[in-house]
C-alpha positions in Angstrom: 0.0 0.0 0.0 2.9 2.3 0.6 4.2 1.8 -2.9 0.8 2.6 -4.4 0.6 5.7 -2.4 4.0 6.8 -3.5 2.9 6.2 -7.1 -0.1 8.5 -6.8 1.8 11.2 -5.1 4.5 11.0 -7.8 1.9 11.1 -10.6 0.2 14.0 -9.0 3.4 15.9 -8.6 4.3 15.2 -12.2 0.9 16.5 -13.4 1.3 19.6 -11.3 4.7 20.4 -12.7 3.5 19.8 -16.3 0.5 22.2 -15.7 2.7 24.9 -14.3 5.1 24.6 -17.2 2.3 24.9 -19.7 1.0 28.0 -17.9 4.4 29.7 -18.0 4.8 28.6 -21.7 1.5 30.3 -22.5 2.5 33.6 -20.8 5.7 33.7 -22.7 3.9 33.2 -26.1 1.5 36.0 -25.2 4.3 38.5 -24.3 6.3 37.7 -27.4 3.6 38.7 -29.8 4.9 40.7 -32.8 4.3 44.5 -32.6 2.0 45.7 -35.4 3.5 48.6 -37.4 0.5 50.6 -38.5 2.3 52.3 -41.4 2.9 48.9 -43.0 -0.8 49.0 -44.0 -0.8 52.6 -45.3 -0.9 53.4 -49.0 -0.5 56.9 -50.4 -1.5 57.6 -54.0 -0.6 60.8 -56.0 -2.6 62.4 -58.8 -2.5 65.5 -60.9 0.3 67.6 -62.2 3.7 68.4 -60.9 3.5 71.5 -58.6 -0.3 71.1 -58.1 -0.4 67.4 -57.3 -2.7 65.9 -54.7 -2.2 63.0 -52.3 -4.7 60.5 -51.0 -4.0 58.1 -48.0 -5.7 54.7 -47.7 -5.4 52.3 -44.7 -5.9 48.5 -45.4 -7.6 47.6 -42.2 -8.6 44.1 -43.4 -5.0 43.1 -44.1 -3.9 44.7 -40.8 -6.3 42.4 -38.9 -6.0 39.3 -41.0 -2.1 39.4 -40.9 -2.1 39.9 -37.1 -5.0 37.9 -35.7 -3.4 37.3 -32.3 -2.9 41.1 -31.8 -6.6 41.5 -32.3 -7.4 38.5 -30.0 -8.6 36.3 -32.8 -7.9 32.5 -32.8 -7.7 31.6 -36.4 -7.9 27.8 -35.7 -10.5 27.6 -32.9 -12.6 30.7 -33.5 -15.8 29.3 -35.0 -16.9 32.8 -35.8 -13.7 33.9 -37.4 -15.2 36.1 -40.1 -17.4 37.9 -37.6 -14.5 38.5 -35.3 -12.4 39.9 -38.2 -15.2 42.3 -39.2 -15.7 43.4 -35.6 -11.9 44.1 -35.3 -11.9 46.0 -38.6 -14.7 48.3 -37.4 -13.1 49.0 -34.1 -9.7 49.6 -35.8 -11.3 52.2 -38.1 -12.2 54.2 -35.1 -8.9 53.8 -33.2 -6.2 53.8 -35.9 -6.6 57.2 -37.5 -4.3 59.8 -38.9 -3.7 62.3 -41.6 -1.2 63.7 -44.1 0.6 66.8 -43.1 0.3 68.1 -46.7 -2.1 66.7 -49.3 -2.2 69.3 -52.1 0.0 71.6 -54.2 2.6 68.9 -54.3 5.7 68.5 -56.6 7.7 65.4 -57.5 10.5 65.0 -55.0 8.6 66.5 -52.1 8.4 64.5 -48.9 5.2 64.4 -46.9 4.3 62.6 -43.7 1.4 60.6 -42.5 1.0 61.2 -38.8 -1.0 58.7 -36.7 -3.2 60.1 -34.0 -1.5 58.7 -30.9 -4.1 60.2 -28.6 -6.1 57.1 -29.5 -3.6 54.8 -27.7 -5.8 54.7 -24.7 -8.4 53.0 -26.8 -6.3 50.0 -27.8 -7.2 48.3 -24.5 -9.8 46.7 -26.8 -6.9 44.6 -28.2 -4.1 42.8 -26.3 -1.5 43.3 -29.1 1.1 46.0 -29.3 0.9 48.7 -32.0 3.5 51.1 -33.4 2.1 54.6 -34.0 5.3 55.9 -35.7 4.7 58.3 -38.5 5.5 57.5 -42.1 7.5 59.6 -44.6 6.5 59.3 -48.2 8.3 60.8 -51.3 6.1 62.3 -53.9 6.5 60.8 -57.3 4.6 60.0 -60.5 3.0 63.4 -61.0 2.5 64.4 -64.6 4.5 67.2 -66.2 2.2 70.1 -67.3 2.8 72.7 -69.9 3.8 76.0 -68.4 2.2 79.3 -69.5 2.3 82.9 -68.4 -1.3 83.9 -67.3 -0.5 87.6 -67.3 0.2 87.7 -71.0 -3.6 87.8 -71.5 -4.4 90.1 -68.6 -5.0 93.8 -69.0 -4.8 95.9 -65.9 -6.8 99.2 -66.1 -6.6 102.1 -63.7 -9.5 104.5 -63.5 -10.6 107.4 -61.3 -8.8 110.3 -59.8 -5.6 110.2 -57.8 -5.4 109.6 -54.8 -8.7 107.8 -55.1 -8.0 105.7 -58.2 -9.1 102.1 -58.7 -7.5 99.0 -60.3 -9.4 96.4 -62.4 -8.3 93.6 -64.6 -9.7 92.0 -67.8 -8.8 88.8 -69.5 -8.4 88.5 -73.2 -8.3 84.7 -73.2 -11.1 82.2 -72.6 -8.5 79.8 -71.4 -8.3 81.7 -68.2 -12.0 81.1 -67.4 -12.2 79.6 -63.9 -9.1 81.3 -62.6 -9.3 84.2 -60.1 -6.9 87.1 -59.8 -6.7 89.3 -56.7 -5.1 92.7 -56.2 -3.3 93.4 -52.9 -4.7 96.9 -53.2 -7.3 98.1 -55.7 -8.6 101.4 -54.3 -7.3 104.8 -53.0 -4.5 104.7 -55.6 -2.2 107.5 -56.8 -0.1 107.7 -59.9 3.3 106.0 -59.1 1.9 103.6 -56.6 2.5 99.8 -57.3 -0.1 97.1 -57.0 0.4 93.3 -57.2 -2.0 91.0 -59.0 -1.9 87.5 -57.7 -3.3 84.3 -59.2 -5.6 82.8 -56.4 -5.1 79.3 -55.1 -8.8 78.6 -55.4 -9.6 75.8 -57.8 -6.0 75.9 -59.2 -5.5 72.1 -58.9 -8.8 71.4 -60.6 -8.1 73.9 -63.4 -4.6 72.5 -64.0 -5.9 69.0 -64.2 -8.5 70.0 -66.7 -6.1 72.1 -68.9 -2.9 70.2 -68.4 -1.1 73.6 -67.8 0.5 75.3 -64.8 1.3 79.0 -64.5 4.9 80.0 -64.8 4.2 83.0 -62.7 1.8 83.5 -59.8 1.9 87.2 -59.5 2.9 90.4 -61.3 3.4 94.0 -60.1 2.1 97.0 -62.0 2.8 100.7 -61.6 -0.3 102.9 -61.4 -0.4 105.4 -64.2 -2.8 107.4 -66.3 -5.0 108.5 -63.5 -6.5 111.9 -63.5 -5.3 113.9 -60.5 -6.4 116.9 -58.5 -4.4 119.9 -59.3 -1.7 120.4 -56.6 0.4 123.3 -58.0 -0.3 126.3 -60.1 2.3 125.1 -62.7 0.1 122.0 -63.4 -2.6 124.3 -64.8 -1.9 124.6 -68.6 -1.2 128.2 -69.6 -4.1 128.1 -72.2 -6.5 127.0 -69.5 -5.4 129.7 -67.1 -5.8 132.3 -69.8 -9.3 131.1 -70.4 -10.2 131.4 -66.7 -8.6 134.9 -66.5 -10.6 136.1 -69.6 -13.8 134.6 -68.4 -13.5 136.5 -65.1 -13.0 139.7 -67.0 -16.0 139.0 -69.2 -18.1 138.2 -66.2 -17.2 141.5 -64.5 -17.8 143.5 -67.6 -21.3 141.9 -68.0 -22.0 142.6 -64.3 -20.9 146.2 -64.4 -22.8 146.9 -67.6 -26.0 145.5 -66.1 -25.8 146.9 -62.5 -23.5 149.8 -62.3 -24.9 153.4 -62.4 -21.9 154.4 -64.4 -21.0 151.3 -66.5 -18.2 153.1 -68.3 -16.4 153.8 -65.1 -14.5 150.4 -65.3 -11.3 151.5 -66.8 -9.3 148.3 -66.7 -9.3 144.8 -65.1 -5.9 143.1 -64.9 -5.2 139.5 -63.6 -2.2 139.8 -61.2 -1.8 136.1 -60.3 -3.4 133.3 -58.4 -3.7 131.6 -55.0 -4.1 127.9 -55.0 -5.2 126.1 -51.8 -4.6 122.4 -51.3 -5.5 120.2 -48.3 -3.0 119.6 -45.5 -4.6 116.2 -45.0 -7.5 114.2 -46.4 -10.6 116.4 -46.5 -14.2 115.4 -45.8 -16.5 114.5 -48.7 -18.0 118.0 -48.8 -14.7 119.9 -48.8 -12.7 120.8 -51.9 -9.6 119.0 -53.0 -8.3 122.3 -54.3 -9.5 125.9 -54.6 -8.1 128.3 -57.2 -8.5 132.1 -56.9 -7.5 134.2 -59.8 -6.8 137.7 -58.5 -7.6 140.9 -60.4 -6.8 144.5 -60.0 -9.6 146.8 -61.2 -9.2 150.4 -62.0 -12.4 152.5 -61.8 -13.5 156.1 -61.5 -16.8 157.8 -60.5 -18.2 161.3 -60.4 -17.8 161.5 -56.6 -14.0 161.9 -57.0 -14.1 164.0 -60.1 -13.2 161.0 -62.3 -9.9 160.4 -60.5 -9.1 156.7 -61.0 -8.5 154.3 -58.0 -7.9 150.6 -57.8 -9.5 147.7 -55.8 -9.3 143.9 -56.0 -11.6 141.0 -56.9 -11.2 137.3 -57.6 -12.7 134.6 -59.7 -12.7 131.1 -58.3 -13.0 127.5 -59.2 -12.6 124.4 -57.0 -11.9 120.7 -57.6 -9.8 121.1 -60.7 -8.6 117.8 -62.2 -5.7 117.3 -64.5 -6.3 114.5 -67.0 -3.7 112.2 -68.5 -4.0 114.1 -71.8 -3.2 117.4 -70.0 -6.7 118.7 -70.3 -8.6 120.0 -67.3 -11.9 118.7 -65.9 -13.9 119.6 -62.9 -15.0 117.2 -60.2 -18.6 117.7 -59.1 -21.0 115.5 -57.2 -18.7 112.5 -57.4 -18.2 112.7 -61.1 -15.8 114.2 -63.6 -17.5 116.9 -65.7 -16.2 119.0 -68.6 -14.3 122.2 -68.0 -17.4 124.4 -68.0 -16.5 128.0 -67.1 -20.1 128.7 -66.2 -19.0 127.2 -62.8 -16.6 130.2 -62.4 -17.7 132.3 -59.4 -16.8 135.9 -58.8 -16.3 137.7 -55.5 -19.2 137.2 -53.2 -21.7 140.2 -53.2 -21.4 140.3 -49.4 -17.8 141.4 -49.8 -18.2 145.1 -50.7 -17.0 148.5 -49.7 -18.3 152.1 -50.2 -16.3 154.7 -52.1 -18.2 158.0 -51.8 -21.8 157.3 -52.6 -20.9 154.2 -54.7 -20.7 150.6 -53.6 -18.3 148.1 -55.1 -18.0 144.4 -54.7 -14.4 143.6 -53.8 -11.6 144.8 -51.5 -9.8 148.1 -51.3 -6.6 146.2 -50.4 -4.9 143.0 -51.5 -4.4 142.1 -47.8 -8.1 142.1 -47.2 -8.7 139.8 -50.2 -5.9 137.5 -49.0 -7.4 137.3 -45.5 -10.8 136.5 -46.9 -9.7 133.9 -49.4 -6.6 132.2 -47.9 -6.4 132.9 -44.2 -9.9 131.6 -43.4 -8.7 128.1 -44.6 -5.2 128.2 -43.2 -5.8 125.6 -40.5 -6.8 123.0 -43.1 -5.2 124.1 -46.4 -1.7 124.9 -47.6 -1.5 127.7 -50.2 0.7 128.7 -53.2 0.8 132.2 -54.5 1.8 133.7 -57.9 0.3 137.1 -57.2 2.9 139.6 -58.3 1.8 142.6 -56.3 
């Protein structure tokens, strides 16, 4: 009986040792499972034309699961519902193993782009007992088609309109091939002659357009110098001599007509001589209801009347225009109510009737001294306007 007891004890001990060995063997197999490198199941395809190529990333989740069943806790031999387990693992993987390309458009052959896995999802892989490598993948761009180059600005006309410093820039295309492309100015308003503006071909729809046309632009932007704008007169010298002579003569004609109609002694006007101009220009931008320039043509009038026995004396008047515009062809226009109008001298105004003086029993519109005229025409605006004078007296 003792021998039989010893046999059972020995058999039981052998069985226990074998079971423990098997347990440890199973643990070792589990810990030695191969790490799944996610990027091995990543495919990046390139399409389009060099410089404007596009990249698309695809992840083969089925191969990832089927090639690594133990990582996804699938027993390929004993699992009676293998297909269902694979589908379930694929669905969960699609939610866990996600990432994106750091650049997917405007690609050129030879560029290197990266697919970056979202490792913030690592906490979710407790669903699986395998190990997973979230290292990013670097991919070299290749296989993009070579497109024909063209200069898009050869068919673009840039047009400047308006009055400096409030000019505008616009562009027109002379080619139907450019339909679908959009060009944008860095600045297209409040322009002055001599300014520069840059016209840039917009990125919008560029890849799609290039794919359709098989062309890419050789230049993306072009700089233009603003020219040809009309401009508000800033100096007396900018007024053509012939124009100034017309203004001077119109003032004389207006005064002669006025004196002939209203003076008691129309013949007492002996002479009316222009002696120069004052030109006022803003020190800064003016409000919409203020003038961009004011021109005063100054006259010395010589008159006589019966109160002083016909002895001549002199006084001063002015004729004035505002918002004079010099056009690109050296003609003059006037700016009125937001529009350029012709140089109509009916807009010429003479000295205000409120500005008058009495000489004996006669009343004259004007000023006995040049200083008075200067104070009434220039000094009243001196806080907002600079002035230039060509008055010779």
